[in-house]
C-alpha positions as CSV (number, residue, x, y, z in Angstrom):
1,M,17.0,11.5,-7.9
2,A,14.1,9.4,-8.8
3,S,10.3,10.7,-8.8
4,V,7.0,9.8,-10.0
5,S,3.7,10.9,-9.8
6,K,0.7,9.1,-11.2
7,L,-3.0,9.8,-11.4
8,K,-5.8,7.2,-12.4
9,V,-9.3,8.4,-12.2
10,F,-12.4,5.4,-12.9
11,A,-15.6,6.1,-13.3
12,A,-18.4,3.4,-13.4
13,L,-20.0,1.7,-16.0
14,S,-23.7,2.4,-17.1
15,A,-26.1,0.7,-14.9
16,A,-27.1,-1.3,-17.8
17,S,-23.6,-2.6,-17.9
18,V,-21.7,-4.0,-14.6
19,A,-18.3,-2.2,-14.3
20,L,-16.1,-5.3,-15.3
21,V,-13.2,-3.0,-15.9
22,P,-11.8,0.6,-14.6
23,I,-12.4,3.8,-16.6
24,S,-10.1,6.5,-17.2
25,A,-9.8,9.9,-18.2
26,K,-7.0,9.0,-20.1
27,A,-7.1,5.9,-22.3
28,P,-4.6,3.2,-20.6
29,I,-0.9,2.6,-22.1
30,W,-1.2,-0.8,-20.0
31,S,-4.0,-3.4,-18.2
32,S,-4.4,-6.2,-17.4
33,S,-6.6,-8.6,-15.7
34,A,-4.1,-11.5,-15.1
35,Q,-3.2,-12.7,-11.4
36,Y,0.1,-11.2,-11.3
37,G,0.0,-8.9,-14.2
38,S,2.9,-6.6,-14.7
39,F,4.5,-3.2,-16.7
40,S,7.2,-1.4,-16.3
41,I,8.5,1.8,-17.7
42,D,11.1,4.4,-16.7
43,G,12.1,2.2,-13.8
44,Y,9.0,1.9,-12.1
45,S,6.8,-1.1,-12.4
46,W,3.0,-2.2,-11.4
47,N,1.7,-5.6,-10.6
48,N,-1.9,-6.3,-10.2
49,D,-0.9,-9.3,-6.9
50,V,-3.8,-11.3,-6.5
51,W,-2.4,-13.6,-4.1
52,G,-5.1,-14.5,-1.7
53,R,-7.4,-17.4,-1.7
54,G,-11.1,-17.2,-3.1
55,A,-9.8,-13.9,-5.1
56,G,-12.4,-12.6,-7.8
57,P,-11.2,-10.6,-10.6
58,Q,-9.4,-7.4,-10.5
59,T,-8.0,-5.3,-13.3
60,I,-5.0,-2.6,-12.7
61,S,-4.6,-0.3,-15.4
62,V,-1.5,2.4,-16.0
63,S,-2.2,5.6,-18.4
64,A,1.5,7.2,-17.7
65,V,3.9,6.8,-15.8
66,N,2.1,9.7,-13.4
67,Q,-1.8,7.6,-13.8
68,W,-2.8,4.0,-12.5
69,G,-5.6,2.7,-10.6
70,G,-7.6,-0.2,-10.1
71,W,-10.8,-1.9,-10.0
72,S,-11.5,-5.0,-8.1
73,N,-14.3,-7.5,-7.0
74,Q,-13.6,-9.2,-3.6
75,P,-15.7,-11.2,-1.9
76,D,-16.6,-11.0,1.9
77,T,-15.0,-14.1,2.9
78,G,-11.9,-12.8,5.3
79,G,-8.6,-12.8,4.4
80,I,-6.3,-10.6,1.9
81,K,-7.2,-11.0,-1.3
82,S,-5.0,-8.5,-3.5
83,Y,-2.3,-6.0,-3.3
84,P,-2.4,-4.0,-6.7
85,H,0.4,-1.8,-6.6
86,E,3.6,0.5,-8.3
87,G,6.7,0.2,-7.1
88,F,10.6,1.4,-7.1
89,N,13.6,-0.6,-6.4
90,V,15.5,2.0,-4.2
91,G,18.7,-0.3,-3.8
92,K,20.7,1.7,-1.9
93,P,22.0,1.2,2.2
94,L,20.0,3.3,4.4
95,S,23.1,5.5,5.7
96,S,23.8,6.5,2.1
97,I,20.5,7.9,1.2
98,N,19.9,11.8,2.0
99,T,16.6,12.0,0.8
100,L,13.5,8.9,1.0
101,I,10.4,11.1,0.7
102,S,7.1,10.4,-0.7
103,N,3.6,12.2,-1.6
104,F,0.1,10.2,-2.2
105,N,-3.2,11.4,-2.8
106,Q,-5.8,8.8,-3.5
107,E,-9.6,8.0,-3.8
108,V,-11.1,4.8,-2.1
109,P,-14.8,3.4,-1.7
110,T,-16.5,4.3,1.6
111,S,-17.4,0.6,2.4
112,G,-15.3,-2.9,1.9
113,A,-12.3,-4.0,3.7
114,W,-9.1,-2.8,3.0
115,D,-5.9,-0.8,3.8
116,V,-3.6,1.9,1.7
117,A,-0.4,1.2,2.4
118,Y,3.3,1.8,1.6
119,D,5.2,-1.8,1.7
120,I,8.7,-1.1,1.9
121,W,11.3,-4.2,1.5
122,D,15.0,-4.3,2.7
123,S,16.8,-5.8,-0.5
124,S,17.3,-9.3,1.4
125,N,13.5,-9.8,2.3
126,Q,13.9,-10.1,6.0
127,Y,12.2,-7.1,7.0
128,E,8.8,-5.5,5.5
129,I,7.6,-2.4,6.8
130,M,4.0,-1.2,6.3
131,L,2.8,2.3,6.7
132,W,-0.8,2.4,6.3
133,T,-2.5,5.7,5.3
134,N,-5.8,4.8,5.3
135,Y,-8.2,1.8,5.9
136,T,-11.3,0.4,7.0
137,G,-10.0,-0.9,10.4
138,N,-9.5,1.1,13.5
139,P,-6.2,2.6,14.9
140,D,-5.8,0.5,17.7
141,G,-5.9,-2.3,15.9
142,G,-9.0,-3.5,15.7
143,G,-11.9,-3.5,13.2
144,N,-12.2,-5.3,9.6
145,V,-8.6,-5.1,8.9
146,K,-5.9,-5.9,11.3
147,P,-2.0,-5.7,10.9
148,I,0.5,-8.4,11.4
149,S,1.1,-8.5,15.5
150,Y,3.0,-10.3,17.9
151,K,-0.4,-10.8,20.1
152,Y,-4.0,-10.3,19.8
153,A,-6.0,-9.3,22.5
154,S,-9.3,-11.4,23.4
155,S,-11.5,-9.4,21.1
156,G,-8.8,-9.6,18.2
157,A,-7.4,-6.7,17.8
158,A,-3.9,-6.4,17.0
159,I,-1.9,-4.8,20.3
160,P,0.6,-2.8,19.4
161,I,4.3,-2.1,20.4
162,Y,4.3,1.6,20.3
163,T,1.3,4.1,20.4
164,N,1.3,7.8,19.1
165,V,4.9,7.9,17.6
166,D,5.8,11.1,16.1
167,V,7.4,10.3,13.0
168,G,7.9,10.8,9.3
169,G,5.2,13.9,9.0
170,A,2.3,12.1,10.8
171,T,1.5,10.1,14.0
172,W,1.3,6.1,14.0
173,N,0.6,3.3,16.2
174,V,3.1,0.8,15.3
175,F,2.8,-3.2,15.7
176,Q,5.1,-5.9,15.1
177,G,4.8,-9.4,13.9
178,E,6.2,-12.2,11.7
179,N,5.3,-13.5,8.8
180,H,8.4,-15.8,7.6
181,H,10.2,-12.5,8.0
182,K,9.9,-9.3,10.6
183,V,6.6,-7.4,9.6
184,I,6.6,-4.2,11.4
185,S,3.2,-1.5,10.5
186,F,2.7,1.7,11.4
187,L,-1.1,2.7,11.1
188,R,-1.6,6.5,10.8
189,T,-3.8,7.7,13.7
190,S,-5.6,10.4,12.0
191,K,-6.6,8.6,8.6
192,T,-5.9,10.6,5.6
193,N,-5.8,10.3,1.7
194,S,-3.1,13.0,1.0
195,G,-0.3,13.6,2.7
196,T,3.6,13.5,2.8
197,V,5.4,10.8,4.2
198,D,9.3,11.0,5.2
199,I,10.2,7.4,4.5
200,K,14.0,8.1,5.3
201,S,12.8,9.4,9.0
202,V,10.6,6.1,9.6
203,L,13.4,3.8,8.8
204,Q,15.7,5.5,11.2
205,W,13.3,5.8,14.0
206,I,12.9,1.8,13.7
207,K,16.7,1.2,13.4
208,S,16.9,3.7,16.8
209,K,14.8,0.8,18.4
210,G,16.9,-2.0,17.6
211,Y,15.0,-3.7,15.0
212,F,17.4,-4.0,12.6
213,G,20.8,-2.6,11.7
214,E,22.3,-1.1,8.4
215,I,20.0,-2.1,5.9
216,N,20.1,-1.8,2.2
217,V,16.3,-0.1,1.2
218,G,14.9,-2.7,-1.7
219,N,11.6,-2.1,-3.4
220,V,9.3,0.7,-2.0
221,Q,5.4,-0.2,-3.2
222,Y,2.2,1.8,-2.6
223,G,-1.0,0.6,-3.3
224,V,-3.9,-1.2,-1.8
225,E,-4.1,-4.7,0.3
226,I,-7.8,-5.8,-0.6
227,T,-9.7,-7.8,2.1
228,S,-13.6,-7.3,0.2
229,S,-14.7,-5.2,-2.3
230,P,-18.0,-6.5,-3.1
231,G,-19.7,-6.0,-5.9
232,G,-16.6,-4.0,-7.8
233,M,-15.2,-0.8,-6.1
234,N,-12.4,1.4,-7.8
235,F,-9.3,2.6,-5.9
236,N,-7.7,5.8,-7.2
237,F,-4.5,6.7,-7.2
238,N,-4.6,10.7,-8.1
239,N,-0.9,11.8,-7.2
240,W,1.9,9.5,-5.5
241,T,5.3,11.1,-5.8
242,L,8.4,9.3,-4.6
243,T,11.9,11.0,-4.6
244,S,15.1,9.3,-3.5
245,R,18.5,10.7,-3.6
C-alpha cells in the first residue's frame, strides 16, 4: 500500500514586497523556481512543470511528504502554461489493483484561469485520464478553461461524449480527444475543493466503454493546470492522499 498526505499553506508577502515565492507554515525541505525543478522522497515526486509558451515565473515548495504547494504568476495570453504537481508511479496492471483511492483538499484562488486535476497515465503513455475536481471553466465544457475534445461547438465549448456519469464517488461530464495520445477528461459537475475519488472505479468504467483493454496503470499525478494567474497566485494542497494496493 502506498499512501501520502500533503499540506502546504502559503501566506502573501507584505504589500511592501511583492510575493515572489510562497511562504509556508513550515520551512520547506525543498523548493524550486526552475522550469522543470523536481524532487523525490519515499517514492513520491514533485515537478514544477512549467511547459507552456510564454510562461511566467513559478515556484513549487515541499515542506514534508504531506505538505506542498505552489505560487505562479502567469499572463492572461491563452494556453496552459504549467502543471505543478505531485506524482506516484503505481506500476500495476489494472486487473491486479484491489484499491486505488485518493482523498484531496486544496485551497485555490477566486480568479485566474486554471483547473485542479488528477493526471493519470498508463505505463506506455498511450492513455491520459484527467479528473478535474475544481476549475474556473464550466462543467459543460465552456468557459475560460476547456478539456481536450474530439469536437467543439461554435461557441468554442468542448462537446462531451457522456454527461452526468456517476462513478468513483462523484458525477462527471466526460470528454474525449487526442493530443498525440488518447485523452479522456472527467469534469465534476459540482466543483469542490475536497473529496474522495475511487480512481480504480473510474478506470474500470472507461474500460467497460471500450476505450482501452487491460492497461498497466503508471503515474498518478495531482496538481493544477494554470492558464493564467496574473500578479501571482497561491495554490495550496492541504490533504492529498493516494492509497494503492
